[in-house]
FIMARRO-243167 format. One line per field, with one value per atom (N, C-alpha, C): x, y, z negated. Coordinates in pm, whole numbers, always signed. Layout:
u c(X | ...)
v c(Y | ...)
w c(Z | ...)
END
This chain:
u c(-70 | -169 | -109 | -33 | +79 | +125 | +163 | +297 | +313 | +153 | +86 | +59 | +18 | -48 | +54 | +159 | +248 | +256 | +409 | +402 | +326 | +198 | +129 | +167 | +120 | +96 | +292 | +358 | +475 | +513 | +449 | +494 | +427 | +530 | +439 | +330 | +246 | +112 | +190 | +190 | +181 | +94 | +113 | +85 | +130 | +64 | +177 | +139 | +293 | +339 | +254 | +224 | +139 | +231 | +124 | +143 | +321 | +417 | +473 | +445 | +344 | +257 | +285 | +345 | +322 | +216 | +183 | +33 | +61 | +110 | +100 | +40 | +152 | +110 | -2 | -80 | -247 | -336 | -317 | -386 | -399 | -279 | -190 | -344 | -360 | -412 | -530 | -598 | -714 | -769 | -811 | -782 | -843 | -772 | -807 | -895 | -866 | -993 | -1144 | -1148 | -1271 | -1244 | -1200 | -1184 | -1252 | -1190 | -1251 | -1375 | -1356 | -1566 | -1618 | -1575 | -1721 | -1653 | -1560 | -1515 | -1716 | -1670 | -1729 | -1944 | -1967 | -2038 | -2055 | -2036 | -2117 | -2125 | -2033 | -2083 | -1962 | -1947 | -1880 | -1897 | -1819 | -1845 | -1933 | -1947 | -2033 | -2065 | -2045 | -1922 | -2029 | -2078 | -2201 | -2082 | -2056 | -2010 | -2091 | -2044 | -2061 | -2046 | -2076 | -1993 | -2025 | -1955 | -2044 | -2021 | -1953 | -1914 | -1759 | -1641 | -1554 | -1491 | -1411 | -1339 | -1268 | -1352 | -1312 | -1153 | -1072 | -957 | -968 | -1065 | -1071 | -1155 | -1315 | -1309 | -1209 | -1139 | -1075 | -985 | -931 | -866 | -948 | -1124 | -1193 | -1217 | -1203 | -1318 | -1085 | -997 | -853 | -852 | -916 | -953 | -1068 | -1161 | -1264 | -1135 | -1078 | -1098 | -987 | -920 | -858 | -735 | -675 | -516 | -557 | -642 | -723 | -778 | -918 | -968 | -1028 | -1160 | -1149 | -1307 | -1337 | -1427 | -1449 | -1333 | -1220 | -1215 | -1216 | -1217 | -1355 | -1486 | -1553 | -1643 | -1523 | -1564 | -1629 | -1764 | -1822 | -1854 | -1908 | -1981 | -2068 | -2177 | -2311 | -2375 | -2502 | -2557 | -2746 | -2741 | -2784 | -2818 | -2829 | -2773 | -2877 | -2941 | -3023 | -2895 | -2862 | -2728 | -2595 | -2596 | -2438 | -2410 | -2293 | -2306 | -2139 | -2097 | -1980 | -2030 | -2054 | -2098 | -1917 | -1937 | -1797 | -1778 | -1749 | -1806 | -1658 | -1726 | -1571 | -1560 | -1460 | -1509 | -1576 | -1584 | -1633 | -1826 | -1874 | -2029 | -2073 | -2128 | -2232 | -2330 | -2366 | -2475 | -2641 | -2559 | -2706 | -2742 | -2550 | -2487 | -2575 | -2613 | -2643 | -2779 | -2889 | -2947 | -2946 | -2909 | -2880 | -2817 | -2720 | -2589 | -2695 | -2753 | -2860 | -2972 | -3061 | -3149 | -2947 | -2869 | -2778 | -2796 | -2791 | -2661 | -2779 | -2918 | -3006 | -3068 | -3034 | -3070 | -3015 | -2908 | -2826 | -2795 | -2851 | -2883 | -2815 | -2778 | -2706 | -2652 | -2557 | -2470 | -2411 | -2374 | -2315 | -2150 | -2054 | -1977 | -1999 | -1921 | -1889 | -1734 | -1692 | -1556 | -1505 | -1491 | -1484 | -1351 | -1342 | -1231 | -1196 | -1037 | -969 | -897 | -830 | -878 | -988 | -1053 | -1162 | -1261 | -1303 | -1413 | -1414 | -1199 | -1167 | -1270 | -1232 | -1218 | -1298 | -1270 | -1304 | -1227 | -1098 | -966 | -1002 | -929 | -907 | -1086 | -1159 | -1265 | -1398 | -1311 | -1356 | -1416 | -1357 | -1402 | -1530 | -1553 | -1657 | -1778 | -1870 | -1993 | -2056 | -2082 | -2168 | -2139 | -2046 | -1967 | -2005 | -2092 | -2087 | -2027 | -1945 | -1787 | -1789 | -1712 | -1623 | -1789 | -1717 | -1858 | -1919 | -1792 | -1821 | -1910 | -1895 | -2031 | -2148 | -2175 | -2285 | -2371 | -2245 | -2282 | -2168 | -2227 | -2086 | -2024 | -1856 | -1743 | -1705 | -1661 | -1603 | -1460 | -1384 | -1287 | -1266 | -1108 | -1101 | -936 | -965 | -887 | -840 | -683 | -615 | -565 | -545 | -438 | -545 | -504 | -488 | -437 | -576 | -601 | -588 | -654 | -540 | -523 | -407 | -385 | -504 | -457 | -580 | -482 | -430 | -383 | -388 | -347 | -470 | -633 | -634 | -827 | -849 | -745 | -766 | -715 | -595 | -550 | -691 | -698 | -765 | -904 | -965 | -1033 | -1052 | -878 | -822 | -848 | -804 | -803 | -917 | -1004 | -1167 | -1201 | -1199 | -1237 | -1152 | -1055 | -1009 | -1022 | -1039 | -1079 | -1230 | -1341 | -1483 | -1365 | -1313 | -1313 | -1222 | -1141 | -1084 | -1183 | -1299 | -1409 | -1453 | -1534 | -1615 | -1529 | -1445 | -1311 | -1334 | -1340 | -1337 | -1471 | -1612 | -1724 | -1705 | -1739 | -1777 | -1649 | -1448 | -1441 | -1510 | -1533 | -1644 | -1767 | -1830 | -1913 | -1849 | -1763 | -1766 | -1741 | -1668 | -1612 | -1745)
v c(-170 | -279 | -385 | -417 | -636 | -561 | -450 | -438 | -489 | -383 | -400 | -570 | -563 | -753 | -798 | -755 | -900 | -894 | -747 | -732 | -767 | -757 | -760 | -916 | -1002 | -1185 | -1209 | -1189 | -1180 | -1173 | -1025 | -949 | -1016 | -1066 | -1126 | -997 | -1043 | -943 | -868 | -773 | -640 | -656 | -766 | -731 | -741 | -689 | -715 | -786 | -767 | -935 | -904 | -989 | -1000 | -930 | -973 | -852 | -993 | -912 | -1022 | -1031 | -1055 | -1125 | -1272 | -1295 | -1425 | -1512 | -1632 | -1680 | -1821 | -1779 | -1776 | -1731 | -1569 | -1519 | -1446 | -1434 | -1389 | -1565 | -1579 | -1743 | -1810 | -1669 | -1692 | -1576 | -1419 | -1388 | -1364 | -1423 | -1459 | -1569 | -1686 | -1704 | -1709 | -1538 | -1548 | -1451 | -1379 | -1237 | -1317 | -1459 | -1561 | -1616 | -1635 | -1721 | -1612 | -1522 | -1420 | -1383 | -1345 | -1343 | -1419 | -1550 | -1703 | -1666 | -1651 | -1622 | -1469 | -1386 | -1289 | -1316 | -1329 | -1330 | -1453 | -1613 | -1697 | -1752 | -1758 | -1735 | -1666 | -1654 | -1564 | -1476 | -1424 | -1321 | -1175 | -1088 | -1066 | -914 | -894 | -677 | -657 | -549 | -481 | -366 | -281 | -252 | -72 | +15 | +148 | +328 | +323 | +399 | +511 | +556 | +777 | +827 | +814 | +966 | +969 | +799 | +824 | +833 | +806 | +816 | +691 | +611 | +422 | +470 | +465 | +382 | +281 | +299 | +245 | +89 | +142 | +10 | -86 | -78 | -106 | -187 | -165 | -233 | -351 | -303 | -412 | -520 | -517 | -569 | -649 | -622 | -649 | -776 | -713 | -896 | -965 | -966 | -1044 | -1104 | -1077 | -1173 | -1288 | -1345 | -1499 | -1511 | -1450 | -1418 | -1391 | -1302 | -1322 | -1379 | -1379 | -1451 | -1552 | -1390 | -1364 | -1496 | -1526 | -1650 | -1737 | -1870 | -1974 | -1958 | -1856 | -1815 | -1779 | -1775 | -1744 | -1605 | -1530 | -1366 | -1383 | -1298 | -1291 | -1125 | -1039 | -927 | -968 | -915 | -885 | -798 | -861 | -749 | -629 | -712 | -656 | -583 | -533 | -406 | -512 | -613 | -652 | -831 | -921 | -959 | -937 | -785 | -787 | -814 | -834 | -809 | -679 | -603 | -480 | -387 | -302 | -172 | -107 | -114 | -42 | +7 | +183 | +239 | +391 | +382 | +473 | +584 | +643 | +813 | +886 | +1021 | +1099 | +1132 | +1089 | +1092 | +1232 | +1272 | +1362 | +1348 | +1480 | +1556 | +1396 | +1436 | +1348 | +1169 | +1119 | +970 | +949 | +1090 | +1107 | +1013 | +1047 | +1011 | +792 | +775 | +616 | +590 | +679 | +599 | +603 | +666 | +634 | +565 | +511 | +384 | +267 | +250 | +122 | +141 | +235 | +123 | +65 | +197 | +122 | -7 | -50 | -201 | -266 | -264 | -371 | -395 | -493 | -599 | -571 | -535 | -553 | -684 | -719 | -602 | -550 | -418 | -399 | -296 | -356 | -268 | -178 | -4 | +48 | +75 | +36 | +34 | +148 | +293 | +361 | +343 | +349 | +268 | +473 | +430 | +538 | +696 | +845 | +921 | +1028 | +961 | +1106 | +1060 | +899 | +822 | +887 | +987 | +956 | +1105 | +1224 | +1337 | +1428 | +1340 | +1451 | +1369 | +1396 | +1448 | +1520 | +1478 | +1637 | +1704 | +1655 | +1657 | +1772 | +1743 | +1830 | +1963 | +1955 | +2206 | +2188 | +2104 | +2088 | +2133 | +2188 | +2195 | +2102 | +1982 | +1874 | +1713 | +1793 | +1681 | +1760 | +1613 | +1624 | +1555 | +1544 | +1566 | +1439 | +1318 | +1146 | +1114 | +1024 | +882 | +876 | +928 | +1008 | +1088 | +1228 | +1293 | +1250 | +1183 | +1137 | +971 | +863 | +712 | +692 | +559 | +635 | +570 | +558 | +544 | +440 | +260 | +160 | +188 | +228 | +208 | +189 | +294 | +363 | +287 | +302 | +203 | +315 | +383 | +520 | +469 | +550 | +528 | +579 | +606 | +668 | +617 | +455 | +326 | +253 | +225 | +137 | -93 | -49 | -234 | -320 | -446 | -531 | -579 | -645 | -642 | -579 | -463 | -339 | -346 | -374 | -397 | -537 | -650 | -706 | -753 | -637 | -618 | -515 | -449 | -371 | -363 | -527 | -596 | -679 | -757 | -850 | -727 | -548 | -528 | -520 | -484 | -468 | -579 | -696 | -795 | -807 | -769 | -803 | -642 | -499 | -470 | -435 | -569 | -580 | -714 | -809 | -943 | -874 | -718 | -719 | -655 | -526 | -500 | -650 | -671 | -827 | -857 | -854 | -947 | -848 | -655 | -540 | -632 | -604 | -594 | -737 | -786 | -969 | -973 | -857 | -892 | -785 | -688 | -619 | -684 | -770 | -751 | -920 | -945 | -1094 | -1018 | -875 | -804 | -743)
w c(+2911 | +2796 | +2802 | +2938 | +2931 | +2795 | +2825 | +2747 | +2573 | +2548 | +2441 | +2350 | +2431 | +2417 | +2396 | +2501 | +2476 | +2381 | +2260 | +2158 | +2053 | +2041 | +1928 | +1925 | +2000 | +1985 | +1932 | +1964 | +1986 | +1748 | +1794 | +1589 | +1480 | +1406 | +1291 | +1151 | +1181 | +1107 | +971 | +921 | +822 | +679 | +639 | +475 | +377 | +256 | +177 | +54 | +36 | -59 | -206 | -238 | -362 | -504 | -627 | -705 | -796 | -874 | -950 | -991 | -1108 | -1200 | -1169 | -1287 | -1223 | -1259 | -1190 | -1203 | -1290 | -1450 | -1583 | -1644 | -1640 | -1702 | -1668 | -1586 | -1539 | -1635 | -1600 | -1616 | -1814 | -1837 | -2045 | -2079 | -1985 | -2026 | -2041 | -1897 | -1903 | -1962 | -1976 | -2064 | -2258 | -2282 | -2390 | -2388 | -2246 | -2288 | -2288 | -2221 | -2210 | -2368 | -2469 | -2544 | -2630 | -2601 | -2732 | -2687 | -2556 | -2524 | -2654 | -2605 | -2650 | -2882 | -2909 | -3032 | -3045 | -3018 | -3023 | -2955 | -2865 | -2799 | -2807 | -2827 | -2836 | -2682 | -2577 | -2461 | -2373 | -2225 | -2147 | -2136 | -2027 | -2029 | -1938 | -1978 | -1822 | -1818 | -1672 | -1674 | -1604 | -1586 | -1499 | -1503 | -1302 | -1263 | -1226 | -1320 | -1281 | -1204 | -1091 | -999 | -1019 | -1117 | -1179 | -1006 | -1023 | -889 | -830 | -881 | -859 | -703 | -692 | -534 | -484 | -565 | -524 | -516 | -590 | -657 | -741 | -881 | -993 | -906 | -851 | -785 | -706 | -646 | -517 | -665 | -747 | -866 | -915 | -906 | -1017 | -897 | -806 | -721 | -735 | -702 | -695 | -741 | -969 | -1005 | -993 | -872 | -929 | -683 | -659 | -508 | -600 | -491 | -543 | -566 | -601 | -622 | -808 | -801 | -940 | -986 | -976 | -958 | -1108 | -1163 | -1292 | -1365 | -1187 | -1207 | -1221 | -1280 | -1301 | -1502 | -1500 | -1650 | -1763 | -1672 | -1713 | -1718 | -1677 | -1609 | -1564 | -1551 | -1436 | -1429 | -1313 | -1278 | -1257 | -1330 | -1291 | -1165 | -1140 | -1036 | -1147 | -1275 | -1367 | -1453 | -1502 | -1695 | -1767 | -1738 | -1890 | -1919 | -1754 | -1842 | -1880 | -1884 | -1904 | -2032 | -2119 | -2214 | -2285 | -2095 | -2110 | -1997 | -2058 | -1929 | -1944 | -1763 | -1741 | -1581 | -1675 | -1601 | -1546 | -1427 | -1241 | -1264 | -1313 | -1239 | -1329 | -1292 | -1376 | -1371 | -1422 | -1447 | -1314 | -1231 | -1134 | -1206 | -1118 | -1260 | -1143 | -1034 | -980 | -1052 | -1127 | -1153 | -1272 | -1383 | -1539 | -1505 | -1533 | -1549 | -1525 | -1457 | -1368 | -1461 | -1520 | -1616 | -1699 | -1793 | -1952 | -1912 | -1837 | -1829 | -1796 | -1797 | -1726 | -1853 | -1929 | -2105 | -2170 | -2122 | -2202 | -2169 | -2139 | -1968 | -2058 | -2089 | -2183 | -2313 | -2325 | -2500 | -2583 | -2679 | -2760 | -2772 | -2790 | -2863 | -2691 | -2704 | -2606 | -2602 | -2496 | -2496 | -2412 | -2469 | -2283 | -2234 | -2096 | -2142 | -1972 | -2004 | -1922 | -1860 | -1714 | -1622 | -1599 | -1609 | -1505 | -1582 | -1544 | -1631 | -1522 | -1434 | -1441 | -1529 | -1561 | -1642 | -1800 | -1785 | -1965 | -1970 | -1854 | -1945 | -1779 | -1629 | -1559 | -1460 | -1480 | -1370 | -1319 | -1183 | -1193 | -1037 | -1137 | -1028 | -1212 | -1313 | -1368 | -1411 | -1303 | -1262 | -1177 | -1168 | -1005 | -1109 | -972 | -1039 | -999 | -946 | -944 | -1051 | -1148 | -1207 | -1377 | -1437 | -1619 | -1690 | -1659 | -1763 | -1722 | -1842 | -1877 | -1925 | -1930 | -1980 | -2080 | -2155 | -2329 | -2373 | -2258 | -2237 | -2273 | -2193 | -2172 | -2176 | -2207 | -2360 | -2478 | -2530 | -2645 | -2574 | -2623 | -2498 | -2672 | -2572 | -2734 | -2704 | -2537 | -2450 | -2407 | -2386 | -2322 | -2175 | -2073 | -1977 | -1902 | -1923 | -1902 | -1777 | -1642 | -1529 | -1381 | -1300 | -1175 | -1046 | -1025 | -1070 | -1194 | -1321 | -1386 | -1280 | -1342 | -1227 | -1307 | -1260 | -1276 | -1399 | -1474 | -1547 | -1680 | -1628 | -1718 | -1759 | -1672 | -1672 | -1784 | -1766 | -1860 | -1971 | -1955 | -2134 | -2182 | -2154 | -2232 | -2253 | -2223 | -2183 | -2327 | -2328 | -2452 | -2581 | -2631 | -2699 | -2753 | -2622 | -2648 | -2749 | -2773 | -2828 | -2940 | -2928 | -3085 | -3182 | -3152 | -3228 | -3272 | -3190 | -3186 | -3343 | -3251 | -3417 | -3587 | -3522 | -3650 | -3746 | -3664 | -3711 | -3761 | -3740 | -3832 | -3938 | -3925 | -3991 | -4165 | -4112 | -4218 | -4295 | -4219 | -4255 | -4321 | -4266 | -4381 | -4495 | -4527 | -4589 | -4770 | -4626 | -4735 | -4772 | -4744 | -4796 | -4863 | -4894 | -5047 | -5153 | -5111 | -5257 | -5316)
END
């Protein structure tokens, strides 16, 4: 026991190095997402996360977006506990039969305008769980999906880039509607 104690005292801690992404790129990306959200919504972005039956890999990456390294709160992007305060419904995992009703109720509780983002390969089509007797299918089989962020699991930067694509698509659609109304 004494040998183990002394060995642990003198060895450095085992930690992972931080991601290779520089802080300026991350800050620029998060600022662009926040700016696009403010243009579309007139306020900062609120996200409601629903785990519909995942393996928790995607949730770890989503929680990493909220940690001290990425810190999305400083850019006005926040996760909320109530769907009534959310703008985006972020769904991970294949939708299990037990979570189907909860997902539908959460979707119905989000006020318009609302977007649904399916995160991960399992949310796209059920992934490796698709053939299970407990899985109802991908997210799009239960609620309409506006954006898929693929990956197993997607990285935090992929999540930010996906949100930016979501707002760019929405802005392009608003521009087409405005041009159509002018003609």
